[in-house]
C-alpha positions as CSV (number, residue, x, y, z in Angstrom):
1,M,-48.9,-2.9,6.0
2,E,-46.0,-1.0,7.7
3,N,-48.2,2.1,8.2
4,S,-51.2,0.2,9.4
5,R,-52.7,0.7,12.9
6,V,-54.7,-1.6,15.1
7,L,-58.3,-1.5,14.0
8,L,-59.8,-4.3,16.2
9,E,-58.5,-5.9,19.4
10,L,-60.0,-8.6,21.5
11,D,-58.4,-8.8,24.9
12,A,-59.1,-12.0,27.0
13,M,-62.7,-12.1,25.9
14,S,-64.9,-14.9,27.3
15,M,-68.5,-15.7,26.7
16,F,-70.7,-17.9,28.9
17,F,-74.3,-19.1,28.2
18,G,-75.5,-20.2,31.5
19,G,-72.9,-22.7,32.7
20,V,-71.5,-23.3,29.2
21,Q,-68.4,-21.4,28.1
22,A,-68.7,-20.8,24.3
23,V,-65.6,-18.7,24.0
24,R,-62.6,-18.9,26.4
25,N,-60.0,-16.1,26.9
26,M,-60.0,-15.1,23.2
27,S,-57.3,-12.5,22.3
28,F,-56.3,-11.3,18.8
29,T,-55.5,-8.1,16.9
30,I,-56.7,-7.1,13.4
31,M,-54.8,-4.4,11.6
32,E,-56.3,-1.7,9.4
33,N,-56.8,-2.8,5.8
34,E,-56.1,-6.4,6.7
35,L,-58.0,-9.5,5.3
36,A,-58.1,-12.1,8.0
37,G,-60.0,-15.3,8.7
38,I,-61.2,-17.4,11.6
39,I,-61.6,-21.1,11.1
40,G,-62.6,-24.0,13.3
41,P,-64.9,-27.0,13.4
42,N,-68.7,-26.6,13.9
43,G,-69.3,-25.4,17.4
44,A,-65.8,-24.0,17.9
45,G,-67.2,-20.6,18.8
46,K,-66.6,-18.6,15.6
47,T,-70.0,-17.0,15.2
48,T,-70.1,-16.3,19.0
49,V,-66.9,-14.2,18.5
50,F,-68.7,-12.3,15.7
51,N,-71.8,-11.8,17.8
52,V,-69.7,-10.3,20.6
53,I,-67.8,-8.0,18.3
54,S,-71.0,-6.7,16.7
55,S,-72.6,-6.5,20.2
56,V,-75.4,-9.0,19.6
57,Y,-74.0,-10.4,22.9
58,S,-72.1,-8.6,25.7
59,P,-69.1,-10.7,26.7
60,T,-69.0,-12.2,30.2
61,S,-65.4,-11.0,30.6
62,G,-62.7,-9.3,28.7
63,C,-62.6,-6.2,26.4
64,I,-63.2,-5.3,22.8
65,W,-61.5,-2.3,21.3
66,F,-62.3,-0.8,17.9
67,R,-60.3,2.2,16.5
68,E,-58.9,2.7,20.0
69,Q,-62.4,2.9,21.6
70,D,-63.7,0.4,24.1
71,I,-66.9,-0.9,22.6
72,T,-67.4,-3.8,25.0
73,L,-70.6,-2.5,26.6
74,L,-72.1,-0.6,23.6
75,M,-75.4,-1.6,22.0
76,A,-75.4,-3.2,18.5
77,Y,-76.7,-0.1,16.8
78,Q,-73.9,2.0,18.4
79,V,-71.3,-0.4,17.2
80,N,-72.8,-0.3,13.7
81,R,-72.6,3.5,13.6
82,L,-69.0,3.4,14.6
83,G,-68.3,1.4,11.4
84,I,-68.7,-2.3,11.9
85,A,-71.1,-4.1,9.5
86,R,-71.7,-7.8,9.1
87,T,-73.4,-10.6,7.3
88,F,-75.1,-13.5,9.0
89,Q,-74.7,-17.3,8.7
90,N,-78.5,-17.4,8.3
91,L,-79.6,-14.8,5.7
92,R,-81.5,-11.8,7.0
93,L,-82.7,-10.2,3.9
94,F,-86.1,-8.5,3.3
95,G,-87.4,-11.4,1.2
96,R,-90.3,-9.6,-0.4
97,S,-88.4,-6.4,-1.2
98,S,-86.3,-6.1,-4.3
99,A,-82.6,-6.4,-4.4
100,L,-82.3,-2.7,-4.9
101,E,-84.7,-1.9,-2.1
102,N,-82.7,-4.1,0.3
103,V,-79.5,-2.1,-0.4
104,M,-81.3,1.3,-0.4
105,T,-82.8,0.6,3.0
106,A,-79.4,0.1,4.5
107,M,-78.0,3.2,2.9
108,Q,-81.0,5.3,3.9
109,N,-80.6,4.3,7.5
110,R,-77.0,5.4,7.3
111,Y,-77.9,8.9,6.1
112,R,-80.7,9.2,8.6
113,Y,-78.4,8.2,11.5
114,S,-75.8,10.7,10.4
115,F,-78.4,13.5,10.3
116,R,-79.9,12.7,13.7
117,E,-76.5,12.2,15.3
118,T,-75.4,15.6,13.9
119,L,-78.4,17.3,15.5
120,R,-77.8,15.6,18.9
121,G,-74.1,16.3,18.8
122,H,-73.1,12.7,19.2
123,L,-70.7,12.6,16.4
124,S,-67.0,13.5,16.7
125,P,-66.3,17.2,16.7
126,S,-64.2,16.7,13.6
127,Y,-67.2,15.3,11.7
128,R,-68.4,17.7,8.9
129,P,-71.7,16.4,7.3
130,D,-72.5,17.3,3.8
131,P,-75.3,20.0,3.9
132,A,-76.9,18.3,0.9
133,Y,-78.0,15.5,3.3
134,H,-79.7,17.8,5.8
135,Y,-83.4,17.7,5.2
136,S,-86.6,18.5,7.1
137,F,-89.2,16.0,8.2
138,V,-91.7,17.5,5.7
139,E,-89.1,17.1,2.9
140,S,-88.5,13.5,3.7
141,L,-92.2,12.8,4.1
142,L,-93.2,14.3,0.8
143,H,-89.9,13.4,-1.0
144,L,-89.4,17.1,-1.9
145,G,-86.4,19.5,-1.9
146,R,-83.2,18.2,-0.4
147,W,-84.6,14.7,0.4
148,D,-85.4,14.2,-3.3
149,G,-81.7,14.8,-4.1
150,V,-80.6,12.4,-1.3
151,E,-82.9,9.7,-2.5
152,K,-81.5,9.9,-6.0
153,H,-78.0,9.8,-4.6
154,I,-78.9,6.7,-2.5
155,R,-80.4,4.9,-5.5
156,A,-77.4,5.6,-7.7
157,K,-75.0,4.4,-5.0
158,S,-77.1,1.3,-4.3
159,M,-77.0,0.5,-8.0
160,E,-73.2,0.8,-8.0
161,L,-73.0,-1.7,-5.2
162,L,-75.4,-4.1,-6.9
163,E,-73.3,-3.9,-10.1
164,R,-70.1,-4.5,-8.0
165,V,-71.5,-7.8,-6.6
166,G,-72.9,-8.9,-10.0
167,L,-76.6,-8.3,-9.3
168,A,-77.4,-5.2,-11.4
169,D,-79.6,-7.2,-13.8
170,R,-81.6,-8.5,-10.8
171,M,-82.3,-5.1,-9.2
172,F,-86.1,-5.5,-9.3
173,Q,-86.2,-9.2,-8.3
174,A,-87.5,-10.0,-4.9
175,A,-84.6,-10.9,-2.7
176,G,-86.3,-14.1,-1.5
177,T,-86.6,-15.4,-5.0
178,L,-82.9,-15.0,-5.9
179,P,-80.7,-18.1,-6.1
180,Y,-79.0,-18.8,-2.8
181,G,-75.5,-17.7,-4.0
182,M,-77.0,-14.4,-5.2
183,Q,-78.7,-13.8,-1.9
184,R,-75.3,-14.1,-0.2
185,R,-73.9,-11.5,-2.6
186,L,-76.9,-9.2,-1.9
187,E,-76.2,-9.4,1.8
188,I,-72.6,-8.4,1.2
189,A,-73.9,-5.4,-0.9
190,R,-76.2,-4.4,1.9
191,A,-73.4,-4.5,4.4
192,L,-71.3,-2.3,2.1
193,A,-74.1,0.2,1.9
194,L,-73.4,1.0,5.6
195,D,-69.9,2.3,4.6
196,P,-68.1,0.2,7.2
197,K,-64.5,0.4,8.4
198,L,-64.7,-3.3,9.3
199,L,-66.7,-5.9,7.4
200,L,-67.5,-9.2,9.2
201,L,-68.5,-12.0,6.9
202,D,-70.1,-14.9,8.7
203,E,-69.8,-18.2,6.6
204,P,-70.3,-16.4,3.3
205,A,-69.7,-19.6,1.3
206,A,-72.3,-21.6,3.2
207,G,-74.6,-23.6,0.8
208,M,-72.5,-22.7,-2.3
209,N,-71.3,-25.1,-4.9
210,P,-67.5,-25.1,-5.8
211,E,-68.0,-22.8,-8.8
212,E,-69.8,-20.2,-6.6
213,V,-67.2,-20.5,-3.9
214,F,-64.5,-19.7,-6.5
215,A,-66.4,-16.6,-7.6
216,L,-66.9,-15.6,-4.0
217,N,-63.2,-15.7,-3.4
218,D,-62.7,-13.2,-6.2
219,L,-65.5,-11.0,-4.9
220,I,-64.2,-10.8,-1.3
221,T,-60.6,-10.1,-2.4
222,G,-61.8,-7.6,-4.9
223,I,-64.0,-5.7,-2.4
224,H,-61.2,-5.8,0.1
225,R,-58.7,-4.3,-2.4
226,E,-61.0,-1.7,-4.1
227,F,-62.8,-0.4,-0.9
228,K,-59.6,-0.6,1.2
229,L,-61.9,-2.3,3.7
230,T,-60.6,-4.3,6.7
231,T,-62.3,-7.7,6.4
232,L,-62.7,-10.5,8.9
233,V,-64.2,-13.8,7.5
234,I,-65.3,-16.9,9.4
235,E,-65.8,-19.9,7.3
236,H,-66.2,-23.6,7.4
237,H,-64.8,-24.0,3.8
238,M,-61.0,-24.3,4.4
239,D,-60.2,-23.5,0.7
240,V,-61.9,-20.1,1.1
241,I,-59.8,-19.0,4.1
242,M,-56.6,-20.6,3.0
243,E,-56.7,-19.0,-0.5
244,I,-57.7,-15.4,0.4
245,C,-56.6,-14.7,4.0
246,P,-52.9,-14.0,4.8
247,H,-53.8,-13.9,8.5
248,I,-55.7,-16.9,10.0
249,I,-56.9,-17.6,13.5
250,C,-57.9,-21.2,14.3
251,M,-60.4,-22.0,17.1
252,N,-61.4,-25.3,18.8
253,F,-63.8,-25.7,21.7
254,G,-64.1,-22.0,22.2
255,A,-60.4,-21.2,22.4
256,K,-57.7,-20.0,20.0
257,I,-55.4,-22.9,19.3
258,A,-53.2,-21.3,16.5
259,E,-52.6,-18.1,14.6
260,G,-50.5,-17.3,11.6
261,T,-50.1,-17.5,7.9
262,P,-51.9,-20.2,5.8
263,E,-48.7,-22.2,5.7
264,E,-48.2,-22.0,9.4
265,I,-51.8,-23.0,10.1
266,Q,-51.7,-25.9,7.7
267,N,-48.5,-27.3,9.3
268,D,-49.6,-26.7,12.9
269,P,-49.9,-30.1,14.7
270,E,-52.7,-28.9,17.0
271,V,-54.7,-27.6,14.0
272,L,-54.2,-30.8,12.0
273,N,-55.3,-32.9,15.0
274,A,-58.2,-30.8,16.1
275,Y,-59.6,-29.5,12.8
276,L,-58.1,-30.6,9.6
277,G,-57.2,-34.2,10.4
278,G,-60.4,-35.0,12.3
279,E,-62.8,-33.5,9.8
280,E,-61.0,-34.6,6.6
281,A,-60.8,-38.1,8.0
282,E,-64.6,-38.1,8.3
283,N,-65.0,-36.8,4.8
284,A,-62.6,-39.2,3.2
């Protein structure tokens, strides 16, 4: 990654909820095209870090930089438009809609945002939208003209994503009726439909059996490689992070206690004491 640049940077970020400090003075850097992971016991503050990065919460102090832009005070939809997409620990699919409709909805929003932002002049001056995606209100309402072409394009691209995550044969099945592991895969496909620069995966292996976790490892590494997509994963399953992430950050009680390679993390005394040793002793 010699030619990589910094994509995401947290600088002394802290998050309080009332008098409780959920995250304390968190700083780390994620490089472009990197696959990194955050580990830590339950309650360590991992999901809070994701919520701050994606602007679900505004941090109490500190700064967040994405692609050299300060995004600390932006709204969640603004951060999403800049290229940050995420999954959630608790699934947030449209349960009654089909797998295909879930992915198409995300992709349709992406194209609509691009169109509206182009009209308002909010996009970078270097942005050059494809004229094929410019359509009138009447065209979109009646599914005529240019909108008809856009919708066909969206459907085709959504099918490609479903195929990539192994759900093409479930395209018409209601999302809420899919097996849990497949719902996790569908949520990843929906995040990919937003064409992100940074993908945040929040506990993607939660609720999965060992066979599903093994398949998930292949999916995450494959997507990271094929899409050249910077990916940050938080996970309670140690085997997921240790196997797929060359760069690991370990948290405990809201603070970073270690950072490094899997080998360095596994041999760090503070990690062994605070996370691995304590938890594995309970599971023994």
